[in-house]
mmCIF file of the N, C-alpha and C atoms, coordinates in Angstrom:
data_MODEL
# 
_entry.id   MODEL 
# 
loop_
_atom_site.group_PDB 
_atom_site.id 
_atom_site.type_symbol 
_atom_site.label_atom_id 
_atom_site.label_alt_id 
_atom_site.label_comp_id 
_atom_site.label_asym_id 
_atom_site.label_entity_id 
_atom_site.label_seq_id 
_atom_site.pdbx_PDB_ins_code 
_atom_site.Cartn_x 
_atom_site.Cartn_y 
_atom_site.Cartn_z 
_atom_site.occupancy 
_atom_site.B_iso_or_equiv 
_atom_site.pdbx_formal_charge 
_atom_site.auth_seq_id 
_atom_site.auth_comp_id 
_atom_site.auth_asym_id 
_atom_site.auth_atom_id 
_atom_site.pdbx_PDB_model_num 
ATOM 1  N N  . ILE A 1 1  ? 0.842  -1.208 0.000   1.00 0.00 ? 1  ILE A N  1 
ATOM 2  C CA . ILE A 1 1  ? 0.000  0.000  0.000   1.00 0.00 ? 1  ILE A CA 1 
ATOM 3  C C  . ILE A 1 1  ? 0.873  1.253  0.000   1.00 0.00 ? 1  ILE A C  1 
ATOM 4  N N  . TYR A 1 2  ? 1.945  1.242  0.805   1.00 0.00 ? 2  TYR A N  1 
ATOM 5  C CA . TYR A 1 2  ? 2.780  2.447  0.910   1.00 0.00 ? 2  TYR A CA 1 
ATOM 6  C C  . TYR A 1 2  ? 3.939  2.427  -0.081  1.00 0.00 ? 2  TYR A C  1 
ATOM 7  N N  . VAL A 1 3  ? 4.263  1.246  -0.592  1.00 0.00 ? 3  VAL A N  1 
ATOM 8  C CA . VAL A 1 3  ? 5.445  1.148  -1.453  1.00 0.00 ? 3  VAL A CA 1 
ATOM 9  C C  . VAL A 1 3  ? 5.179  1.707  -2.847  1.00 0.00 ? 3  VAL A C  1 
ATOM 10 N N  . ILE A 1 4  ? 3.983  1.422  -3.387  1.00 0.00 ? 4  ILE A N  1 
ATOM 11 C CA . ILE A 1 4  ? 3.693  1.825  -4.773  1.00 0.00 ? 4  ILE A CA 1 
ATOM 12 C C  . ILE A 1 4  ? 3.715  3.354  -4.946  1.00 0.00 ? 4  ILE A C  1 
ATOM 13 N N  . PRO A 1 5  ? 3.043  4.137  -4.081  1.00 0.00 ? 5  PRO A N  1 
ATOM 14 C CA . PRO A 1 5  ? 3.113  5.597  -4.252  1.00 0.00 ? 5  PRO A CA 1 
ATOM 15 C C  . PRO A 1 5  ? 4.536  6.121  -4.084  1.00 0.00 ? 5  PRO A C  1 
ATOM 16 N N  . TYR A 1 6  ? 5.318  5.490  -3.209  1.00 0.00 ? 6  TYR A N  1 
ATOM 17 C CA . TYR A 1 6  ? 6.697  5.935  -2.996  1.00 0.00 ? 6  TYR A CA 1 
ATOM 18 C C  . TYR A 1 6  ? 7.528  5.735  -4.255  1.00 0.00 ? 6  TYR A C  1 
ATOM 19 N N  . VAL A 1 7  ? 7.386  4.529  -4.851  1.00 0.00 ? 7  VAL A N  1 
ATOM 20 C CA . VAL A 1 7  ? 8.131  4.246  -6.082  1.00 0.00 ? 7  VAL A CA 1 
ATOM 21 C C  . VAL A 1 7  ? 7.661  5.152  -7.210  1.00 0.00 ? 7  VAL A C  1 
ATOM 22 N N  . THR A 1 8  ? 6.340  5.355  -7.302  1.00 0.00 ? 8  THR A N  1 
ATOM 23 C CA . THR A 1 8  ? 5.802  6.222  -8.353  1.00 0.00 ? 8  THR A CA 1 
ATOM 24 C C  . THR A 1 8  ? 6.309  7.653  -8.177  1.00 0.00 ? 8  THR A C  1 
ATOM 25 N N  . GLY A 1 9  ? 6.346  8.126  -6.930  1.00 0.00 ? 9  GLY A N  1 
ATOM 26 C CA . GLY A 1 9  ? 6.843  9.474  -6.660  1.00 0.00 ? 9  GLY A CA 1 
ATOM 27 C C  . GLY A 1 9  ? 8.307  9.604  -7.031  1.00 0.00 ? 9  GLY A C  1 
ATOM 28 N N  . CYS A 1 10 ? 9.104  8.593  -6.700  1.00 0.00 ? 10 CYS A N  1 
ATOM 29 C CA . CYS A 1 10 ? 10.529 8.637  -7.033  1.00 0.00 ? 10 CYS A CA 1 
ATOM 30 C C  . CYS A 1 10 ? 10.712 8.645  -8.545  1.00 0.00 ? 10 CYS A C  1 
ATOM 31 N N  . PHE A 1 11 ? 9.922  7.824  -9.242  1.00 0.00 ? 11 PHE A N  1 
ATOM 32 C CA . PHE A 1 11 ? 10.032 7.756  -10.703 1.00 0.00 ? 11 PHE A CA 1 
ATOM 33 C C  . PHE A 1 11 ? 9.633  9.086  -11.315 1.00 0.00 ? 11 PHE A C  1 
ATOM 34 N N  . THR A 1 12 ? 8.572  9.712  -10.769 1.00 0.00 ? 12 THR A N  1 
ATOM 35 C CA . THR A 1 12 ? 8.126  11.004 -11.291 1.00 0.00 ? 12 THR A CA 1 
ATOM 36 C C  . THR A 1 12 ? 9.196  12.064 -11.060 1.00 0.00 ? 12 THR A C  1 
ATOM 37 N N  . ASN A 1 13 ? 9.789  12.075 -9.870  1.00 0.00 ? 13 ASN A N  1 
ATOM 38 C CA . ASN A 1 13 ? 10.841 13.045 -9.567  1.00 0.00 ? 13 ASN A CA 1 
ATOM 39 C C  . ASN A 1 13 ? 12.045 12.819 -10.472 1.00 0.00 ? 13 ASN A C  1 
ATOM 40 N N  . PHE A 1 14 ? 12.377 11.545 -10.722 1.00 0.00 ? 14 PHE A N  1 
ATOM 41 C CA . PHE A 1 14 ? 13.500 11.230 -11.594 1.00 0.00 ? 14 PHE A CA 1 
ATOM 42 C C  . PHE A 1 14 ? 13.224 11.721 -13.008 1.00 0.00 ? 14 PHE A C  1 
ATOM 43 N N  . LYS A 1 15 ? 11.979 11.518 -13.465 1.00 0.00 ? 15 LYS A N  1 
ATOM 44 C CA . LYS A 1 15 ? 11.620 11.928 -14.821 1.00 0.00 ? 15 LYS A CA 1 
ATOM 45 C C  . LYS A 1 15 ? 11.684 13.449 -14.946 1.00 0.00 ? 15 LYS A C  1 
ATOM 46 N N  . LEU A 1 16 ? 11.175 14.157 -13.923 1.00 0.00 ? 16 LEU A N  1 
ATOM 47 C CA . LEU A 1 16 ? 11.221 15.619 -13.947 1.00 0.00 ? 16 LEU A CA 1 
ATOM 48 C C  . LEU A 1 16 ? 12.666 16.101 -13.922 1.00 0.00 ? 16 LEU A C  1 
ATOM 49 N N  . SER A 1 17 ? 13.503 15.458 -13.110 1.00 0.00 ? 17 SER A N  1 
ATOM 50 C CA . SER A 1 17 ? 14.906 15.850 -13.036 1.00 0.00 ? 17 SER A CA 1 
ATOM 51 C C  . SER A 1 17 ? 15.583 15.612 -14.375 1.00 0.00 ? 17 SER A C  1 
ATOM 52 N N  . LEU A 1 18 ? 15.239 14.491 -15.025 1.00 0.00 ? 18 LEU A N  1 
ATOM 53 C CA . LEU A 1 18 ? 15.848 14.183 -16.321 1.00 0.00 ? 18 LEU A CA 1 
ATOM 54 C C  . LEU A 1 18 ? 15.436 15.214 -17.360 1.00 0.00 ? 18 LEU A C  1 
ATOM 55 N N  . ILE A 1 19 ? 14.159 15.611 -17.343 1.00 0.00 ? 19 ILE A N  1 
ATOM 56 C CA . ILE A 1 19 ? 13.676 16.621 -18.290 1.00 0.00 ? 19 ILE A CA 1 
ATOM 57 C C  . ILE A 1 19 ? 14.392 17.950 -18.046 1.00 0.00 ? 19 ILE A C  1 
ATOM 58 N N  . ASN A 1 20 ? 14.520 18.337 -16.768 1.00 0.00 ? 20 ASN A N  1 
ATOM 59 C CA . ASN A 1 20 ? 15.220 19.581 -16.455 1.00 0.00 ? 20 ASN A CA 1 
ATOM 60 C C  . ASN A 1 20 ? 16.669 19.510 -16.898 1.00 0.00 ? 20 ASN A C  1 
ATOM 61 N N  . TYR A 1 21 ? 17.320 18.351 -16.697 1.00 0.00 ? 21 TYR A N  1 
ATOM 62 C CA . TYR A 1 21 ? 18.718 18.177 -17.095 1.00 0.00 ? 21 TYR A CA 1 
ATOM 63 C C  . TYR A 1 21 ? 18.867 18.327 -18.607 1.00 0.00 ? 21 TYR A C  1 
ATOM 64 N N  . ILE A 1 22 ? 17.945 17.707 -19.358 1.00 0.00 ? 22 ILE A N  1 
ATOM 65 C CA . ILE A 1 22 ? 18.008 17.789 -20.822 1.00 0.00 ? 22 ILE A CA 1 
ATOM 66 C C  . ILE A 1 22 ? 17.776 19.234 -21.275 1.00 0.00 ? 22 ILE A C  1 
ATOM 67 N N  . ASN A 1 23 ? 16.805 19.910 -20.654 1.00 0.00 ? 23 ASN A N  1 
ATOM 68 C CA . ASN A 1 23 ? 16.532 21.297 -21.028 1.00 0.00 ? 23 ASN A CA 1 
ATOM 69 C C  . ASN A 1 23 ? 17.753 22.167 -20.774 1.00 0.00 ? 23 ASN A C  1 
ATOM 70 N N  . ILE A 1 24 ? 18.424 21.966 -19.634 1.00 0.00 ? 24 ILE A N  1 
ATOM 71 C CA . ILE A 1 24 ? 19.619 22.757 -19.321 1.00 0.00 ? 24 ILE A CA 1 
ATOM 72 C C  . ILE A 1 24 ? 20.714 22.480 -20.350 1.00 0.00 ? 24 ILE A C  1 
ATOM 73 N N  . LYS A 1 25 ? 20.899 21.206 -20.721 1.00 0.00 ? 25 LYS A N  1 
ATOM 74 C CA . LYS A 1 25 ? 21.930 20.884 -21.710 1.00 0.00 ? 25 LYS A CA 1 
ATOM 75 C C  . LYS A 1 25 ? 21.606 21.518 -23.053 1.00 0.00 ? 25 LYS A C  1 
ATOM 76 N N  . LEU A 1 26 ? 20.313 21.519 -23.431 1.00 0.00 ? 26 LEU A N  1 
ATOM 77 C CA . LEU A 1 26 ? 19.937 22.120 -24.710 1.00 0.00 ? 26 LEU A CA 1 
ATOM 78 C C  . LEU A 1 26 ? 20.186 23.629 -24.685 1.00 0.00 ? 26 LEU A C  1 
ATOM 79 N N  . VAL A 1 27 ? 19.892 24.257 -23.522 1.00 0.00 ? 27 VAL A N  1 
ATOM 80 C CA . VAL A 1 27 ? 20.063 25.707 -23.426 1.00 0.00 ? 27 VAL A CA 1 
ATOM 81 C C  . VAL A 1 27 ? 21.535 26.076 -23.482 1.00 0.00 ? 27 VAL A C  1 
ATOM 82 N N  . TRP A 1 28 ? 22.395 25.311 -22.815 1.00 0.00 ? 28 TRP A N  1 
ATOM 83 C CA . TRP A 1 28 ? 23.804 25.683 -22.699 1.00 0.00 ? 28 TRP A CA 1 
ATOM 84 C C  . TRP A 1 28 ? 24.672 25.077 -23.791 1.00 0.00 ? 28 TRP A C  1 
ATOM 85 N N  . SER A 1 29 ? 24.099 24.271 -24.686 1.00 0.00 ? 29 SER A N  1 
ATOM 86 C CA . SER A 1 29 ? 24.925 23.639 -25.710 1.00 0.00 ? 29 SER A CA 1 
ATOM 87 C C  . SER A 1 29 ? 25.325 24.651 -26.781 1.00 0.00 ? 29 SER A C  1 
# 
């Protein structure tokens, strides 16, 4: 019950971080 939202939250945060990282690389390239 508590594990699934935690994993989903971590995956969402990872995805957002990855998108931000890609955007920063595109801006500074």
